[in-house]
N, C-alpha and C positions, 0 to 999 in steps of 0.2 A: 584376253580376247582382242583380236585385231580391230582397229578402227576402219570404218568404211572410207575408201578412197576412190573417187571417180576421176578417171583420166581418159581423154579422148585423143586419138592419134591424128585426127584430121577433122576439118569442119563437117558438121552433120548435114545430111541432106534433109529436105522437108520430111517430117515424120510420116511413116506409113501407118495405116490403121492396125492397131494391135489385135491379133487374132487369138492370142493366148495371154492371159494375165495371171499373175500370182500376187496375192496381197497378204503380207504378214504371215507367211506359211511357216509353221514349225512342225518338226517331226522328231519324236523321241522313241527310242526302243528300250524296253525293259522298264522296271519300276523305278520310282524315285530313289535317289541315294547313289551309292558308289557304282551300282551296276546299271544305272540309267545312262544311255548314250544319246546325246542331243545332236542328231544328224543335221537338222536345220533349225536355225535360231530366230526366225522371223524374216524370211526372204520375200521381197517384193520385186517384180519385174514385169515388163511388157515385151512380148515377142511380136515384132513387126511383120506384117503380111508381105509375102514376096521376097523375103530376105533369108539369109542363112546365118543363124546365130550359133556360135561355138561356145561350149561350156568346158572350162578347164579348172584344175586345182590339184593340190597334193592328194595322195591317198588318204581317204577318210575325211575329205573336205565336205562331202555331201552332194557331190555333183551327180552321181548315179541316183541317189535318193530324190533329188530335185527333178531329174528327168522322169522317173517313174511316177512321181506325183503329178507332174504336168501332163503326162500321158494317161492318167487315170488308172495306172497299174497299182498304185498305192494311195492311201489316203492320209492327209495331214492330221495332226492332232488339233491344231488351230489354224485359222486362216482360210482363204478362199482362192479357188482356181476356176477360171472361166475359159471355155473354148467356144469360139464363135458366139460369144454372148451368153452362153449357158453356164451356170454355176454347177460344175461337176461334183463339188463336194456335197451337194444336197441330193444327188441322185442315188436311187437304190441300185442294187447289183444288175438287175435286168436292164434298167434304163441306161446305166453306165456302159454295159456291154454293147447296147445298140448305138450309143454315141460314139464309142471307140470304133465300131464297125463303119460308121458313116463319116467320121471326121478325122481319124488318126491312121497313119501308116507307120510301121515300125521296122527298123533294120537292126538286126542283132549282130554282135561280133562273130558268133559262131553259126550264122546263117539261119539256123532253125528251120530247115526245109524238111518236108516229109519224104523219107527215103523211098517209099513205095510209089510215089507220084513222079511223073515226068516233069521236066522244067516248066513246060507250058501249064500243066495241071497245078503245079505249085504257084505259078504266077496268078492264075485266075481263081485260086482257092477262096480269097476273101469275097469275091463276087458270088461264088457258088454258096458259101456259108450264109450270105445275106438273102439267099433264095432268088437271086436275080440272074439274068442271062448276060454273059460277057459281051461287051461291044467289040465285035470281031475286028473292025477297022482300027479301034484304039489299041487293042491288044497287039495287033500286027505292027502298028506304028511304034508302040512302046518297046516291044521285044527287038525290033530293028534298031531303035535308038540305043539300047543297052548292049547291042552286039550279040544277040542270042538267036537270031533267025535260023541258023544252021544247027542249033543244039536243042531245039525245043522238045524233041522226043527222047532225049537222054535223061536218065535218072541222076540224082545228086552224086552217087558213087562214081559215075562216069564223067563227072565234071571236075575241073580244077577248082581250087579255092576261089580264085578270082571270078570264075564263071558262076560258081554258086552264089557269090555275093551279088553278081549282076541279076541273078534270078530273084534274090531277096529284094533288091532295089525295085525291080519291075513289079514284084508282088506288093510292095509298099505303095507304089504309085498307081496301081491299076484302078483303084477305086476313086482316084482323084481326091485325095484326102485334104482336109483343111490344113493340116500340119503333118509333116513327116518327122519322126524322131529317129535318130541314128546313134546307136550306142557303140562307141569304139568301132566304127565300120571298117577300119583298116587294121585293127589290132592283131588280126590273125593272118595277115598277108605280107608278102615280101615287098620291098620298096618299089619295084617296077609296077607290080599289080596294084599296090596302094595308090600310086599316082594315077593310074587309069580309073580306079574307083572314085577318087576325089574329083577327077574331071567330070565323071558322070553326075556326081552330086551337085557340082557347081553348075553344070549345064541344065539340070532339072530346075534349078532356081532361075537361071538366066533366061532359058527358052520357054519353060513351062510356068514360071512364076510360082514355083512350089515353095511355100513357107517351110523351113527346115530348122530343126534344133539338133545339134550334134555334140555329144559328149566325146571328148578325145583327150589323150595325154600327149599327142604328137603336135608339136608347134607347126610343122609343115602342113598338117591337115587343117589346123586352125587358121592358117594364113589364107585359105580360100574363103573364109567367112566374111560377112559384112560387119559382124560385131563379135567380139570375144569377151565373155564374162569369166571372171576368175573367182572361185570360191575358196575360202579358208575358214575352218572352224565353224562351218554351217552358215556363213554369211557371204554375200557378194562384196568383195573388197576391191575389185578393180573392173573397169568397164572400158574397153578399147573399141574404137572403130576398126575398119579394115587395116591390118598391120602386117608387117613382114615377119617371117619366122624368127629373125634375130630379135626384133622388138618383143615378140611373144615369149621367147626364151628368157629375156631379161625380166619381163613381168612375172613369169613363173618363179624365177629365182627370188624375186622380191617378196611375193606372197607366201613363199615356202619358208622364209626365214622365221625362226622361233620368235 
């Protein structure tokens, strides 16, 4: 098992309030013995408010499992996760669904848009599901910010991959979530479109103060983050401040060594 190594690439700013915390989180799949997979082995972290945190690591390192647990999509075997001060590991399914609806936005690699709905209907869907009326001014501002104003009445099949991801970003932001999670948000896009999506994600943090956690395998994507966490063997083994793609690639090579 790798030892935990903390390295910062630059002096730290005064700490922001942690909006998401994980304490000694473990996650196992299967029964004890040879078929038991230990995806997380006791992870603790704080996610600072108004910052973009990237999570990287080799395949099988536990990064997707960690994101799903932080977002309340999976439950740990042991440990505690809090969002905005609420211990989500103690919530029942109904309470957890309500908390996710109120506090969490999620961007998926493959967009996960409903094909029968227009772009605008997909954007406001979380608000409708919550039984609320969309704030028209905010929806207009948001769809303009992500460059969708002239595509709102198009269905997903009539949109490019980049446009579909813009819809997904607007959908994640429309409820003004406490934290937005992005799972490989550029993994299904070409390099030019990826750059545009990363600019949108960075702008949502800079101009809207949107706390964001992004899982990515792309060093150029991680380079827009304020903090980059590296997982290996179910543990956080490196913690960098804002870093260049070159430094991130070097760190990935280090944590990927046997």
